[in-house]
Residue, then its C-alpha position, 0 to 999 in steps of 0.5 A: m500500500i505504501e508504494q501506491i501513495s503518490q507524491a501528489t497525495l503526500e503534498a495534499l496531506k501536508s496542506l491539511d491540519t491534523c484535526t481535519v485529517a482526523n475528522a476525515i479518517e473517522l468517516f471511514h469507520l476503520r478504528l475507534r474515534n479515541e484511537g490513532f493519535s497521540n495524547f496530551s503528553l506529546r509536545c509540538c516543539f515548533p508549532k509555527l512550522p508547517p505540517m509534516v507527513g512521512f513514513a515511520v522508521t522506528l527506534r528504541l533507545h535507552g539513556s538513563n544508565p551508564p554502561m557496565e564498562g567504560g564511560s559511555y556507549i560506543d557510538s554505532t551507525d548500524w541503525w542507519q541502514e534500517f532507514d533504507p527500506q522505508p520510502i521518502p519522506r521518512i519520520a524517525v519515531i523514537e521510543d525512550g524505553d527507560h523506566q522514566p523516559g527523557k533523562g537524556a536527549f538523543i536528538g539535538e542539532t547534530h542528529a537532526a542534521i543527520l536524519q535530514a540527510m537520510g530523508c527524514v522530515g521530523v522526529v516523534t519521541n516520548g523522550a527528550v530533545r534539545d538544541l531547540g533553537a538550532v533545530e528549528r532553524l533547520g526547519f526540522p519538526l520535533f514532537a517530544a514529551s520533554v526537553s533536556v540539556s544533556h544527551a546523558y547515555a542515550h543510545v539506540a538499542k533496537v530498530e524497526t520494531t513496534v513502538e508506543i509514543s504518547g498512547l499511539k502505537i506505531n509500526p515501521g512504515d506507518l504513515l504519520h501526519g503531525d502539526q501543532h495539535g499532535v500526531v495522527k496515524i493515517p491508514t494507508e489504504i485510505a490516504a489517497e481519499i483523505p484530501a478530497l474528503a477533507a475539502r468537503l468537510q472544510e467547506r461544510e465547516h465554513k458554511i456553518i461558521e459563516f452562518c453563525r457569524s452572519g446577521d441571519f443566524s437562527r437556531e432553526g437555520l443552523r439546524q437546517i444547515l446541519r441536516k443538509s450537510c449530514 
């Protein structure tokens, strides 16, 4: 299904906000309305950046405790190759597996630049991030539960696995959409239909708002508009 999602569809999805995307997904009745999106614990670090859309590359890391030997974990780049199977654009989804996530920030200016070079358009993590000013200047969206001044002992422990970020379970290759409201998972089988349906929903909402702000507003008139648009 991923291969069937065109670049035009991805660009159209980027023009939408997550709330509209979530509203459109509900109409397909593929999942419960309280599923498929992040909860309040996930923070959009740069709400003024445009929405991000991409396919998940999943990592699990730890960062609280030092290694049994030596002062730090050996830097490994083996996990970079796990990005190759997923199409571009990619989103790095990083689950901090520590008992208390967020002690150390794996993603800062350097790793943001590395991920950008590997086709990533953003990061989603239940852990911490840092170097916010520098990363924002890169135009690289960060969605995180916290910030930290240090990377502590953050290191990748597992790649391409199911992770859970702020109540949202994410598998490798899942299509994600994120903006200032949070992150929503788009079922790939309906991705191409979302933009047109979202446009109809936006038109309906515009009519309702326009009528509410007009001098002709009445409760009965509003009921009629709602009935016609159902």
